[in-house]
C-alpha positions as CSV (number, residue, x, y, z in Angstrom):
1,M,-19.9,38.8,-8.4
2,L,-19.8,35.2,-9.3
3,V,-19.8,36.5,-12.9
4,L,-17.2,38.7,-12.1
5,E,-15.0,36.1,-10.6
6,Y,-15.7,34.7,-13.8
7,L,-14.3,36.9,-16.1
8,I,-11.5,38.1,-14.3
9,S,-10.2,34.1,-13.9
10,G,-10.7,33.7,-17.6
11,L,-9.1,37.2,-18.8
12,L,-6.1,35.9,-16.3
13,F,-6.2,32.4,-17.9
14,G,-7.1,33.3,-21.4
15,A,-3.4,34.8,-21.6
16,S,-1.7,31.3,-21.9
17,Y,-4.2,30.7,-25.0
18,S,-2.8,33.7,-26.4
19,L,0.8,32.5,-25.7
20,V,-0.1,29.4,-27.4
21,A,-2.2,31.2,-30.2
22,I,1.1,33.9,-31.1
23,G,3.1,30.8,-31.2
24,F,0.9,29.1,-34.3
25,T,0.3,32.8,-35.8
26,L,4.0,34.0,-36.0
27,I,5.0,30.5,-37.7
28,F,2.1,30.8,-40.1
29,G,2.7,34.4,-40.7
30,T,6.5,34.1,-41.3
31,L,6.5,30.6,-43.7
32,N,2.5,30.9,-44.8
33,R,2.3,27.1,-43.3
34,L,0.2,25.5,-40.3
35,N,2.8,23.8,-38.1
36,I,0.4,21.1,-36.7
37,A,3.0,19.5,-34.3
38,H,2.6,23.0,-32.1
39,G,0.9,21.5,-29.8
40,A,2.7,18.7,-29.6
41,T,5.5,21.0,-28.7
42,I,3.6,22.8,-25.8
43,M,2.9,19.1,-24.3
44,A,6.7,17.6,-24.7
45,A,7.8,21.3,-22.9
46,A,4.9,20.5,-20.2
47,F,6.5,17.1,-19.5
48,A,9.6,18.6,-19.3
49,G,8.6,21.2,-16.9
50,A,6.4,18.4,-14.9
51,Y,9.7,15.8,-14.9
52,I,12.1,18.9,-12.9
53,S,9.2,19.9,-10.5
54,L,8.4,16.0,-9.6
55,R,12.1,15.3,-9.2
56,F,13.2,18.3,-7.0
57,G,10.3,18.7,-5.1
58,G,8.3,21.7,-6.8
59,S,5.3,21.2,-5.2
60,T,7.1,23.3,-2.3
61,S,10.0,25.3,-3.7
62,Y,9.2,28.5,-6.2
63,A,13.1,28.4,-7.2
64,V,12.2,24.8,-8.0
65,L,9.1,26.0,-10.1
66,A,11.3,28.8,-12.0
67,L,13.8,26.0,-12.9
68,A,11.0,23.9,-14.4
69,F,10.0,27.0,-16.5
70,V,13.0,27.8,-17.8
71,V,13.5,24.1,-18.6
72,S,10.1,23.9,-20.7
73,V,10.9,27.0,-22.5
74,V,14.3,25.4,-23.8
75,T,12.6,22.2,-24.2
76,G,10.2,23.8,-26.2
77,A,12.7,25.8,-28.4
78,V,14.8,22.8,-29.1
79,V,11.4,20.8,-30.6
80,G,10.7,23.5,-32.5
81,I,13.9,23.5,-34.3
82,V,13.5,19.6,-34.5
83,V,10.4,20.2,-36.1
84,W,11.3,22.6,-38.5
85,A,14.6,20.9,-40.0
86,S,12.6,17.6,-39.8
87,A,8.9,18.1,-41.3
88,F,9.0,21.9,-42.8
89,A,12.9,22.6,-44.4
90,P,13.4,19.8,-46.8
91,L,9.4,20.7,-47.8
92,R,10.3,24.4,-48.5
93,N,9.9,24.0,-52.0
94,A,6.4,21.4,-52.0
95,S,2.7,21.8,-51.7
96,P,1.6,23.4,-48.5
97,L,-0.2,20.4,-48.0
98,A,3.2,18.6,-47.5
99,P,4.2,20.1,-44.3
100,F,0.8,20.1,-42.8
101,I,0.6,16.2,-43.3
102,T,4.5,15.6,-42.1
103,S,3.9,17.8,-38.8
104,A,0.8,16.3,-38.1
105,A,3.2,13.2,-38.3
106,V,5.5,14.3,-36.3
107,T,2.9,15.4,-33.8
108,L,1.6,11.4,-33.7
109,V,4.7,9.9,-32.9
110,M,5.8,12.9,-30.1
111,E,2.4,11.8,-28.7
112,E,3.0,8.0,-28.5
113,S,6.3,8.7,-27.5
114,V,5.3,10.4,-24.4
115,S,3.2,8.2,-24.0
116,V,4.8,5.4,-24.1
117,L,7.6,6.8,-22.0
118,S,5.1,8.0,-19.3
119,R,4.6,4.4,-18.3
120,K,8.1,3.8,-18.3
121,V,9.5,6.9,-15.8
122,A,8.3,6.1,-12.7
123,L,7.6,9.6,-11.8
124,F,4.7,9.8,-14.1
125,S,1.6,7.9,-14.3
126,P,0.0,6.1,-17.5
127,E,-2.2,8.9,-18.6
128,F,-2.2,12.1,-16.3
129,S,0.9,13.2,-14.7
130,S,1.0,15.5,-11.6
131,F,2.8,19.1,-12.3
132,P,3.2,19.9,-8.5
133,S,3.9,23.5,-7.6
134,P,3.6,25.8,-4.7
135,M,1.0,27.9,-6.3
136,E,-1.4,25.2,-6.1
137,N,-3.2,26.1,-3.3
138,L,-2.6,30.1,-3.2
139,V,-5.4,32.1,-3.7
140,F,-5.8,35.8,-3.7
141,S,-9.1,37.8,-2.6
142,I,-10.4,41.0,-3.5
143,G,-13.0,41.6,-1.2
144,P,-15.6,38.9,-2.0
145,I,-13.8,37.7,-5.4
146,L,-11.1,35.0,-5.2
147,I,-8.5,34.6,-8.0
148,R,-5.6,31.6,-8.4
149,G,-2.4,32.6,-7.9
150,A,-1.6,30.4,-10.9
151,H,-3.6,32.7,-13.1
152,V,-2.0,35.8,-11.7
153,A,1.6,34.2,-12.3
154,I,0.3,33.3,-16.5
155,F,-1.0,36.7,-16.5
156,V,2.2,38.6,-15.6
157,I,4.9,36.0,-17.1
158,A,2.5,36.5,-20.7
159,A,2.5,40.0,-20.5
160,V,6.0,40.3,-20.1
161,L,6.7,37.7,-23.0
162,M,4.3,39.4,-25.0
163,L,5.8,42.5,-24.9
164,G,9.1,41.0,-25.4
165,L,7.8,39.8,-28.5
166,H,6.5,42.9,-29.6
167,W,9.9,44.3,-29.0
168,W,11.7,41.9,-31.1
169,I,9.4,41.7,-34.1
170,T,9.2,45.8,-34.3
171,R,12.9,47.1,-33.1
172,S,15.2,44.4,-33.7
173,A,17.5,43.2,-36.7
174,M,16.0,39.7,-36.9
175,G,12.5,41.1,-36.4
176,R,12.8,43.6,-39.2
177,A,14.0,40.4,-41.6
178,I,10.9,38.4,-40.2
179,R,8.8,41.2,-41.2
180,A,10.2,41.5,-44.7
181,V,10.2,37.4,-45.1
182,E,6.8,37.5,-44.2
183,E,5.8,40.6,-46.5
184,N,7.8,38.7,-49.5
185,P,10.2,35.8,-49.1
186,T,11.7,36.0,-52.3
187,V,12.4,39.7,-52.5
188,A,13.6,39.2,-48.7
189,W,16.2,36.9,-50.3
190,L,17.3,39.2,-53.1
191,M,17.9,41.6,-50.5
192,G,20.4,39.8,-48.7
193,I,18.2,38.1,-46.1
194,N,18.9,34.7,-45.1
195,V,15.8,33.2,-45.1
196,R,16.8,29.8,-43.8
197,N,18.0,31.8,-40.5
198,V,15.1,33.5,-40.6
199,E,13.0,30.4,-40.1
200,I,15.3,28.7,-37.6
201,A,14.4,31.6,-35.4
202,V,11.1,32.0,-36.1
203,F,10.8,28.7,-35.3
204,A,12.8,28.7,-31.8
205,V,11.1,31.8,-30.5
206,A,7.5,30.6,-30.9
207,S,8.3,27.4,-29.6
208,A,9.6,29.0,-26.5
209,I,6.8,30.6,-26.1
210,A,5.0,27.4,-26.6
211,G,7.2,25.8,-23.6
212,A,6.5,28.9,-21.5
213,A,2.7,28.2,-22.5
214,G,2.9,24.7,-21.8
215,C,4.3,25.0,-18.1
216,L,1.6,27.6,-16.8
217,I,-1.1,25.5,-18.3
218,G,0.5,22.7,-16.3
219,V,1.0,24.3,-13.3
220,S,-2.8,25.8,-13.5
221,M,-4.3,22.6,-14.1
222,G,-1.6,20.8,-11.8
223,I,-1.4,17.8,-14.5
224,V,0.1,17.1,-17.8
225,S,-0.9,14.6,-20.3
226,P,0.6,13.4,-23.2
227,F,-2.6,14.5,-25.3
228,M,-2.8,18.2,-23.8
229,G,-1.5,19.4,-26.9
230,S,-4.5,18.1,-29.1
231,N,-6.7,20.0,-27.4
232,L,-4.7,23.5,-26.8
233,S,-4.3,23.2,-30.9
234,L,-7.9,22.8,-31.6
235,T,-8.6,26.0,-29.2
236,A,-5.4,27.9,-30.3
237,F,-7.1,27.3,-34.1
238,V,-10.1,28.8,-33.5
239,I,-8.2,31.6,-31.6
240,I,-6.1,32.3,-35.1
241,V,-9.3,32.1,-37.2
242,L,-11.3,34.4,-34.9
243,A,-8.6,37.0,-35.0
244,G,-7.7,36.8,-38.7
245,L,-4.8,34.4,-39.9
246,G,-1.5,36.4,-39.5
247,S,-2.5,38.7,-37.2
248,L,-0.1,38.1,-34.4
249,Y,-1.9,41.1,-32.0
250,G,-5.3,39.9,-32.8
251,A,-4.3,36.4,-31.7
252,M,-3.2,38.1,-28.4
253,I,-6.3,39.6,-27.7
254,C,-8.4,36.9,-29.0
255,G,-6.7,34.3,-26.8
256,L,-7.7,36.6,-23.7
257,L,-11.4,36.5,-24.9
258,V,-11.8,33.1,-25.7
259,G,-10.1,32.3,-21.9
260,V,-13.5,34.7,-20.9
261,I,-15.7,33.0,-22.9
262,E,-14.9,29.1,-21.4
263,T,-14.1,30.4,-18.1
264,T,-17.6,31.6,-18.0
265,I,-19.5,28.9,-19.5
266,V,-17.9,26.7,-17.7
267,G,-18.5,28.6,-14.4
268,L,-22.3,29.3,-15.5
269,V,-23.4,26.5,-17.9
270,S,-21.6,23.5,-18.3
271,A,-17.9,22.2,-18.9
272,S,-19.3,19.9,-22.0
273,M,-20.6,22.8,-23.4
274,K,-17.8,25.0,-23.9
275,E,-16.7,23.7,-27.2
276,A,-19.8,24.0,-28.6
277,V,-20.1,27.6,-27.6
278,L,-16.7,28.8,-29.1
279,F,-17.8,27.1,-32.3
280,V,-20.9,28.7,-32.4
281,I,-19.3,32.0,-32.1
282,L,-16.6,31.0,-34.5
283,F,-19.4,29.9,-37.4
284,A,-21.0,33.6,-36.6
285,V,-17.9,35.4,-36.7
286,L,-16.9,34.1,-40.3
287,V,-20.5,34.6,-41.5
288,I,-20.1,38.2,-40.6
289,R,-16.4,39.1,-41.3
290,P,-15.0,35.8,-43.0
291,E,-11.3,37.3,-42.9
292,G,-11.3,37.4,-38.9
293,L,-11.7,40.3,-36.6
294,F,-8.5,41.8,-36.8
295,A,-7.2,41.1,-39.9
296,G,-5.6,43.9,-42.0
297,Q,-4.6,44.0,-45.7
298,Q,-3.3,40.4,-46.3
299,V,-0.4,40.0,-48.8
300,K,-0.9,37.2,-51.3
301,R,1.6,34.3,-51.5
302,D,2.4,31.6,-53.4
């Protein structure tokens, strides 16, 4: 029963990893560039949500928690657009390495800025700040199996967001434009698609999803940290490589898989072993299937 509990908890919490990974994947698939600042965006959004919760008594109010979630999502979208404008838009025709470096620089600036800010704002603590929520001690029981309420909320909200993203990509006019730009940005431009607006929309939506992930992870952990984004970025990188670069639905599935693996390893072995096990699995997958588990036909782009 204990193993089953770990599996269920891992599946539920892994939905937050899926949200983190699909943001990375959506940007990469459209721009063919890795946004290293995606983790810092998650961190900034998590701090925004934590501030609302701390400021307005979020430990006992679901209304405040809902407000914190909305603020995190909006913060993520705004930060994402700023990252695009500062680290990607000016380097559209540059080497792929250029935005990689500039987004890494943006990450360092954001992390250090929030680190300094956390020492100045009375509500925060220097290293780890609390993210209070009424779900902190909420637990459901299914027979002998105990499931945290925060994990259930993560899974439900993540499922709604992923379904919404699926509809947006497959049914909306902007979604069709995104798929055209992903296929070939030059041809899309010749067809009259405003590639610049597509890039802005992609960054805004991917970063808003990152903001939601930041809030959900902050609520689950009960704390936020200026450097939490770096660890999440590493996990997300493992997920998108496992899934196959550019595979949106593969990232969703592999996020759940990584959540199960991490939770099971932490519960049965040791928390210090989870990264080692993940990278052993990553190595094995790359040896057997270098393109990733869910990679389909990839379009080669310059």
